[in-house]
N, CA, C and O atoms as CSV, one atom per row, in Angstrom:
chain,resi,resn,atom,element,x,y,z
A,1,UNK,N,N,114.612,93.293,94.083
A,1,UNK,CA,C,114.123,93.855,92.892
A,1,UNK,C,C,113.978,95.266,92.871
A,1,UNK,O,O,113.849,95.752,93.994
A,2,UNK,N,N,113.957,96.284,91.669
A,2,UNK,CA,C,113.894,97.463,91.533
A,2,UNK,C,C,112.827,97.905,90.861
A,2,UNK,O,O,112.540,97.644,89.693
A,3,UNK,N,N,112.278,98.538,91.571
A,3,UNK,CA,C,110.987,99.364,90.942
A,3,UNK,C,C,110.855,99.344,89.358
A,3,UNK,O,O,109.856,99.047,88.703
A,4,UNK,N,N,111.840,99.650,89.001
A,4,UNK,CA,C,111.728,100.291,87.515
A,4,UNK,C,C,111.744,98.640,86.924
A,4,UNK,O,O,110.969,98.550,85.972
A,5,UNK,N,N,112.395,97.389,87.232
A,5,UNK,CA,C,112.545,96.330,87.092
A,5,UNK,C,C,110.680,95.905,86.874
A,5,UNK,O,O,110.010,95.472,85.936
A,6,UNK,N,N,110.450,96.225,87.994
A,6,UNK,CA,C,108.688,95.619,88.252
A,6,UNK,C,C,107.620,96.506,87.241
A,6,UNK,O,O,106.597,96.151,86.656
A,7,UNK,N,N,108.183,97.551,87.293
A,7,UNK,CA,C,107.205,98.300,86.517
A,7,UNK,C,C,107.191,98.497,84.568
A,7,UNK,O,O,106.471,98.976,83.692
A,8,UNK,N,N,108.343,97.854,84.697
A,8,UNK,CA,C,108.909,97.626,83.302
A,8,UNK,C,C,108.595,96.428,82.370
A,8,UNK,O,O,108.336,96.395,81.167
A,9,UNK,N,N,108.715,95.309,83.445
A,9,UNK,CA,C,108.533,94.352,82.793
A,9,UNK,C,C,107.224,93.347,82.032
A,9,UNK,O,O,106.102,93.490,82.517
A,10,UNK,N,N,107.310,92.828,81.419
A,10,UNK,CA,C,105.790,92.596,80.724
A,10,UNK,C,C,105.253,91.817,82.069
A,10,UNK,O,O,105.913,91.376,83.010
A,11,UNK,N,N,104.103,91.800,81.887
A,11,UNK,CA,C,102.997,91.431,82.681
A,11,UNK,C,C,102.977,90.296,83.341
A,11,UNK,O,O,103.003,90.117,84.559
A,12,UNK,N,N,102.913,89.296,82.207
A,12,UNK,CA,C,103.006,88.051,81.665
A,12,UNK,C,C,104.342,87.452,82.434
A,12,UNK,O,O,104.437,86.319,82.906
A,13,UNK,N,N,105.140,88.272,82.444
A,13,UNK,CA,C,106.870,87.628,83.226
A,13,UNK,C,C,106.549,87.606,83.974
A,13,UNK,O,O,106.116,86.536,84.402
A,14,UNK,N,N,106.492,88.985,84.888
A,14,UNK,CA,C,106.036,89.130,86.301
A,14,UNK,C,C,105.276,88.102,86.750
A,14,UNK,O,O,105.869,87.569,87.688
A,15,UNK,N,N,104.046,87.474,86.479
A,15,UNK,CA,C,103.043,86.777,86.641
A,15,UNK,C,C,103.679,85.250,86.289
A,15,UNK,O,O,103.004,84.222,86.340
A,16,UNK,N,N,104.892,85.293,85.979
A,16,UNK,CA,C,105.414,83.862,85.742
A,16,UNK,C,C,106.919,83.649,87.202
A,16,UNK,O,O,107.418,82.684,87.781
A,17,UNK,N,N,107.034,84.504,87.221
A,17,UNK,CA,C,108.534,84.800,88.321
A,17,UNK,C,C,107.435,84.899,89.359
A,17,UNK,O,O,107.527,83.678,89.488
A,18,UNK,N,N,106.488,85.218,90.212
A,18,UNK,CA,C,105.809,85.581,91.335
A,18,UNK,C,C,105.595,84.061,91.903
A,18,UNK,O,O,105.179,83.969,93.058
A,19,UNK,N,N,105.751,83.334,91.455
A,19,UNK,CA,C,105.390,81.614,91.712
A,19,UNK,C,C,106.658,81.307,92.363
A,19,UNK,O,O,106.456,80.632,93.372
A,20,UNK,N,N,108.253,81.627,92.095
A,20,UNK,CA,C,108.795,80.914,92.292
A,20,UNK,C,C,110.056,82.300,93.203
A,20,UNK,O,O,111.234,82.155,93.529
A,21,UNK,N,N,109.244,83.375,93.335
A,21,UNK,CA,C,109.046,84.292,94.526
A,21,UNK,C,C,109.473,84.221,95.938
A,21,UNK,O,O,108.464,84.427,96.613
A,22,UNK,N,N,110.411,84.042,96.637
A,22,UNK,CA,C,109.564,83.612,98.393
A,22,UNK,C,C,109.052,84.845,99.169
A,22,UNK,O,O,109.647,85.915,99.038
A,23,UNK,N,N,108.145,84.756,99.843
A,23,UNK,CA,C,107.658,85.580,99.899
A,23,UNK,C,C,107.907,87.320,100.120
A,23,UNK,O,O,107.345,88.339,99.719
A,24,UNK,N,N,109.154,86.979,101.046
A,24,UNK,CA,C,109.746,88.981,100.996
A,24,UNK,C,C,110.024,89.160,99.583
A,24,UNK,O,O,109.720,90.304,99.245
A,25,UNK,N,N,110.397,88.598,98.816
A,25,UNK,CA,C,110.330,89.499,97.715
A,25,UNK,C,C,109.034,89.909,96.973
A,25,UNK,O,O,108.748,90.976,96.430
A,26,UNK,N,N,108.327,88.752,97.103
A,26,UNK,CA,C,106.171,89.407,97.158
A,26,UNK,C,C,106.546,90.707,97.409
A,26,UNK,O,O,106.860,91.725,96.792
A,27,UNK,N,N,106.344,90.159,98.964
A,27,UNK,CA,C,106.128,91.693,99.294
A,27,UNK,C,C,106.428,92.955,99.412
A,27,UNK,O,O,105.679,93.896,99.675
A,28,UNK,N,N,108.219,92.939,99.085
A,28,UNK,CA,C,108.855,93.931,99.061
A,28,UNK,C,C,108.312,94.592,97.349
A,28,UNK,O,O,108.155,95.791,97.120
A,29,UNK,N,N,108.067,93.294,96.163
A,29,UNK,CA,C,107.155,93.654,94.970
A,29,UNK,C,C,105.876,94.766,95.101
A,29,UNK,O,O,105.449,95.636,94.343
A,30,UNK,N,N,105.440,94.238,96.600
A,30,UNK,CA,C,103.948,94.863,96.872
A,30,UNK,C,C,104.493,96.223,97.245
A,30,UNK,O,O,104.013,97.197,96.664
A,31,UNK,N,N,105.590,96.428,98.287
A,31,UNK,CA,C,105.535,97.576,98.825
A,31,UNK,C,C,106.191,99.057,97.422
A,31,UNK,O,O,106.051,100.280,97.457
A,32,UNK,N,N,106.810,98.232,96.478
A,32,UNK,CA,C,107.058,98.595,95.514
A,32,UNK,C,C,106.054,99.756,94.894
A,32,UNK,O,O,106.129,100.978,94.772
A,33,UNK,N,N,105.170,98.839,94.598
A,33,UNK,CA,C,104.390,98.883,93.902
A,33,UNK,C,C,103.375,100.192,94.690
A,33,UNK,O,O,103.087,101.385,94.602
A,34,UNK,N,N,103.218,99.428,95.178
A,34,UNK,CA,C,102.292,101.127,96.514
A,34,UNK,C,C,102.790,102.277,96.527
A,34,UNK,O,O,102.035,103.248,96.468
A,35,UNK,N,N,104.172,102.441,96.607
A,35,UNK,CA,C,104.649,103.195,96.562
A,35,UNK,C,C,104.715,104.201,94.896
A,35,UNK,O,O,104.666,105.388,94.575
A,36,UNK,N,N,104.803,103.351,94.455
A,36,UNK,CA,C,104.725,103.737,92.516
A,36,UNK,C,C,103.269,104.395,92.052
A,36,UNK,O,O,103.047,105.038,91.027
A,37,UNK,N,N,102.510,104.103,92.927
A,37,UNK,CA,C,100.751,103.885,92.478
A,37,UNK,C,C,100.831,105.578,92.899
A,37,UNK,O,O,100.361,106.554,92.315
A,38,UNK,N,N,101.710,105.461,94.287
A,38,UNK,CA,C,100.968,106.892,95.398
A,38,UNK,C,C,101.557,108.443,94.320
A,38,UNK,O,O,100.988,109.514,94.111
A,39,UNK,N,N,102.641,108.013,93.935
A,39,UNK,CA,C,103.871,108.913,92.952
A,39,UNK,C,C,102.877,109.438,91.458
A,39,UNK,O,O,102.923,110.440,90.743
A,40,UNK,N,N,102.102,108.319,91.461
A,40,UNK,CA,C,101.576,108.328,89.913
A,40,UNK,C,C,100.396,109.586,89.454
A,40,UNK,O,O,99.732,110.188,90.298
A,41,UNK,N,N,100.336,109.731,88.578
A,41,UNK,CA,C,99.280,110.698,88.595
A,41,UNK,C,C,97.758,110.341,87.795
A,41,UNK,O,O,97.700,110.550,86.583
A,42,UNK,N,N,96.816,109.919,88.360
A,42,UNK,CA,C,95.542,109.454,87.760
A,42,UNK,C,C,95.485,108.517,86.861
A,42,UNK,O,O,95.127,107.355,87.056
A,43,UNK,N,N,95.849,109.016,85.815
A,43,UNK,CA,C,95.934,108.673,84.419
A,43,UNK,C,C,96.851,107.703,84.124
A,43,UNK,O,O,96.714,107.155,83.030
A,44,UNK,N,N,97.672,107.385,84.765
A,44,UNK,CA,C,99.087,106.750,84.488
A,44,UNK,C,C,98.917,105.485,85.499
A,44,UNK,O,O,99.824,104.697,85.768
A,45,UNK,N,N,97.967,105.448,85.865
A,45,UNK,CA,C,97.703,104.159,86.640
A,45,UNK,C,C,97.751,103.389,86.573
A,45,UNK,O,O,98.512,102.744,87.295
A,46,UNK,N,N,96.721,102.634,85.343
A,46,UNK,CA,C,96.421,100.930,85.085
A,46,UNK,C,C,96.648,100.163,85.353
A,46,UNK,O,O,96.154,99.218,85.967
A,47,UNK,N,N,98.342,100.674,84.495
A,47,UNK,CA,C,98.596,99.306,84.616
A,47,UNK,C,C,100.107,99.296,86.067
A,47,UNK,O,O,100.982,98.471,85.805
A,48,UNK,N,N,100.284,99.920,87.077
A,48,UNK,CA,C,100.448,100.343,88.198
A,48,UNK,C,C,99.058,98.989,88.851
A,48,UNK,O,O,99.182,97.836,89.264
A,49,UNK,N,N,98.264,99.580,88.718
A,49,UNK,CA,C,97.192,98.784,89.237
A,49,UNK,C,C,96.519,97.451,88.871
A,49,UNK,O,O,95.596,96.837,89.406
A,50,UNK,N,N,97.382,97.163,87.631
A,50,UNK,CA,C,96.803,95.923,87.372
A,50,UNK,C,C,98.335,95.302,88.075
A,50,UNK,O,O,98.116,94.902,89.219
A,51,UNK,N,N,99.665,95.150,87.699
A,51,UNK,CA,C,100.646,94.728,88.927
A,51,UNK,C,C,99.901,94.246,90.156
A,51,UNK,O,O,99.684,93.077,90.473
A,52,UNK,N,N,99.474,95.590,90.928
A,52,UNK,CA,C,99.223,95.383,92.025
A,52,UNK,C,C,97.983,94.080,92.538
A,52,UNK,O,O,97.939,93.255,93.451
A,53,UNK,N,N,97.269,94.382,91.628
A,53,UNK,CA,C,96.054,93.122,91.851
A,53,UNK,C,C,96.640,91.950,91.176
A,53,UNK,O,O,96.319,90.929,91.785
A,54,UNK,N,N,97.493,91.674,89.989
A,54,UNK,CA,C,98.744,89.970,90.240
A,54,UNK,C,C,99.315,90.005,91.095
A,54,UNK,O,O,99.509,88.838,91.435
A,55,UNK,N,N,99.962,90.935,92.030
A,55,UNK,CA,C,100.589,90.799,93.468
A,55,UNK,C,C,99.741,89.953,94.393
A,55,UNK,O,O,99.885,88.830,94.876
A,56,UNK,N,N,98.515,91.177,94.493
A,56,UNK,CA,C,97.291,90.464,95.607
A,56,UNK,C,C,96.995,89.018,94.983
A,56,UNK,O,O,97.631,88.067,95.439
A,57,UNK,N,N,96.394,88.882,94.327
A,57,UNK,CA,C,96.221,87.596,93.964
A,57,UNK,C,C,97.037,86.169,94.366
A,57,UNK,O,O,96.533,85.166,94.872
A,58,UNK,N,N,98.730,86.423,93.912
A,58,UNK,CA,C,99.592,85.753,93.945
A,58,UNK,C,C,99.463,85.468,95.838
A,58,UNK,O,O,99.732,84.352,96.284
A,59,UNK,N,N,99.000,86.704,96.843
A,59,UNK,CA,C,99.486,86.932,98.266
A,59,UNK,C,C,98.187,85.644,98.635
A,59,UNK,O,O,98.410,84.637,99.308
A,60,UNK,N,N,96.731,86.032,97.950
A,60,UNK,CA,C,95.502,85.169,98.436
A,60,UNK,C,C,95.963,83.439,98.353
A,60,UNK,O,O,95.622,82.553,99.137
A,61,UNK,N,N,96.840,83.319,97.136
A,61,UNK,CA,C,96.829,81.938,96.826
A,61,UNK,C,C,97.878,81.332,98.063
A,61,UNK,O,O,97.663,80.383,98.818
A,62,UNK,N,N,98.946,82.125,97.999
A,62,UNK,CA,C,99.574,81.916,99.356
A,62,UNK,C,C,99.278,81.995,100.581
A,62,UNK,O,O,100.183,81.693,101.359
A,63,UNK,N,N,97.825,82.456,101.219
A,63,UNK,CA,C,97.321,82.835,102.551
A,63,UNK,C,C,95.825,83.053,102.062
A,63,UNK,O,O,95.166,84.085,101.937
A,64,UNK,N,N,95.485,81.550,101.801
A,64,UNK,CA,C,93.879,81.869,101.540
A,64,UNK,C,C,93.010,82.148,102.912
A,64,UNK,O,O,93.173,81.670,104.035
A,65,UNK,N,N,92.226,82.901,102.525
A,65,UNK,CA,C,91.082,83.570,103.357
A,65,UNK,C,C,91.831,84.867,103.697
A,65,UNK,O,O,91.341,85.996,103.676
A,66,UNK,N,N,93.271,84.489,104.060
A,66,UNK,CA,C,93.744,86.134,104.773
A,66,UNK,C,C,93.964,87.475,104.040
A,66,UNK,O,O,94.645,88.441,104.384
A,67,UNK,N,N,93.342,87.314,103.133
A,67,UNK,CA,C,93.326,88.719,101.945
A,67,UNK,C,C,95.038,89.312,102.296
A,67,UNK,O,O,96.021,88.635,101.995
A,68,UNK,N,N,95.101,90.231,102.752
A,68,UNK,CA,C,96.402,91.011,102.490
A,68,UNK,C,C,97.269,91.245,104.226
A,68,UNK,O,O,98.310,91.833,104.517
A,69,UNK,N,N,96.041,90.317,105.268
A,69,UNK,CA,C,96.802,90.858,106.564
A,69,UNK,C,C,98.481,90.138,106.546
A,69,UNK,O,O,99.335,90.827,107.104
A,70,UNK,N,N,98.943,88.800,105.929
A,70,UNK,CA,C,100.964,88.989,105.729
A,70,UNK,C,C,101.578,89.780,105.026
A,70,UNK,O,O,102.807,89.793,104.951
A,71,UNK,N,N,101.005,90.359,104.564
A,71,UNK,CA,C,101.577,91.290,103.385
A,71,UNK,C,C,101.519,92.411,104.462
A,71,UNK,O,O,102.678,92.662,104.793
A,72,UNK,N,N,100.287,93.482,105.403
A,72,UNK,CA,C,100.838,94.034,106.466
A,72,UNK,C,C,101.488,93.843,107.624
A,72,UNK,O,O,102.073,94.644,108.353
A,73,UNK,N,N,101.313,92.667,107.708
A,73,UNK,CA,C,102.206,92.172,108.907
A,73,UNK,C,C,103.848,92.349,108.761
A,73,UNK,O,O,104.663,92.711,109.609
A,74,UNK,N,N,103.974,92.090,107.830
A,74,UNK,CA,C,105.328,92.041,107.607
A,74,UNK,C,C,105.572,93.667,106.741
A,74,UNK,O,O,106.709,94.104,106.923
A,75,UNK,N,N,104.767,94.465,105.958
A,75,UNK,CA,C,105.333,95.782,106.248
A,75,UNK,C,C,105.186,96.650,107.702
A,75,UNK,O,O,105.722,97.752,107.825
A,76,UNK,N,N,104.491,96.095,108.653
A,76,UNK,CA,C,104.448,96.378,109.993
A,76,UNK,C,C,106.040,96.331,110.809
A,76,UNK,O,O,106.737,96.989,111.582
A,77,UNK,N,N,106.033,95.388,110.227
A,77,UNK,CA,C,107.677,94.328,111.280
A,77,UNK,C,C,108.981,95.256,110.536
A,77,UNK,O,O,109.827,95.953,111.096
A,78,UNK,N,N,108.783,94.966,109.042
A,78,UNK,CA,C,110.090,95.946,108.056
A,78,UNK,C,C,109.828,97.642,108.701
A,78,UNK,O,O,110.785,98.371,108.438
A,79,UNK,N,N,108.839,98.241,109.381
A,79,UNK,CA,C,108.478,99.401,109.979
A,79,UNK,C,C,109.461,99.548,110.526
A,79,UNK,O,O,110.398,100.104,109.954
A,80,UNK,N,N,109.590,98.968,112.179
A,80,UNK,CA,C,110.447,99.073,113.118
A,80,UNK,C,C,112.137,98.868,112.856
A,80,UNK,O,O,113.012,99.467,113.482
A,81,UNK,N,N,112.267,98.276,112.214
A,81,UNK,CA,C,113.319,98.152,111.380
A,81,UNK,C,C,114.460,99.276,111.645
A,81,UNK,O,O,115.482,99.291,110.960
């Protein structure tokens, strides 16, 4: 999934697709959004941040009580490769 697709598709469509994504896809989407948030100007962040919050909610749904630990572990594992 490309950054452009994650940022351009309607939020409702992204929300629907999240449930059918495997964990790696959800985590990759989160990573792309983090990168996008770092590259955006402060005034252009609202849409990116709302998508990050949506994915954070999906991760919490999949891993109750673990916050973003599964994502951080995935990210750390990918950094080693």
